[in-house]
N, C-alpha and C positions, 0 to 999 in steps of 0.2 A: 604290590602292584594294584590291587583293587582300591586302596585309598587314593592312589595317584589318579586312577581313572575316575573315581567319584569326584575328586577335586576338579579335575578338568571338565567333567560334565556340569558341575555346579557353576563353574566360570563361564561356560558356554551358555548356559540357561540365563545367567545374569546378563551376559552381553546381548543375547537375543532380545530379552525384555528391554534393555536399554536402547537398542536400535529401534524397536517398535515405538517406544516413547518418543524418540527423536523424530521418527517419521511422522507421527501425529502432530508433534509441535511444529515441524517444518510445514506440514499441510495447513495448519491453522494460520501460521505466519504468511504463507503464500496467498491464502484467501484474503487476509487482512491487507496485504500489499495491493492485491487486485482491486479491492474495494476503495482504497485510498487513492489508487491511480485513476479510477473512474471518477471519484469525487474531485480530484485535482483537475481533470479534464473538464468537468462541468463548470468548476469555478473559473477556469481560464476562459472558457466560452463566454460566461457572463461578463467578465471583465472586458474582454474584447468587444462584446456587444455594447457595453456602456461606453467604452472609449470611442467607438465608431459613432454612436449616437451623440456624444458630446462634440465630436469633430464636425458633425453635419449641421450644428446650430450656428447662429450668427457669431462673427468674431467678437471677442470681448471689448475691443476698442472701437467698434462701429457705433455711431450715434444712433439712437432709436429713431424711427421715422417721424415722431411727433415733434422733433426739435427743429 
């Protein structure tokens, strides 16, 4: 019986370490996803600003005033 108990304790210890490693990896990935989401939002804002700036200029087919 002691061998079985020791085997179960070893397996439990292994699983606990494995869960802790997975928790750390998940936390790191979560931080990376948050950083990428913020970066994407900034990029989208820049693109939107550039598009709105381009729309406010004169139309491409309009003749310049000096013609």
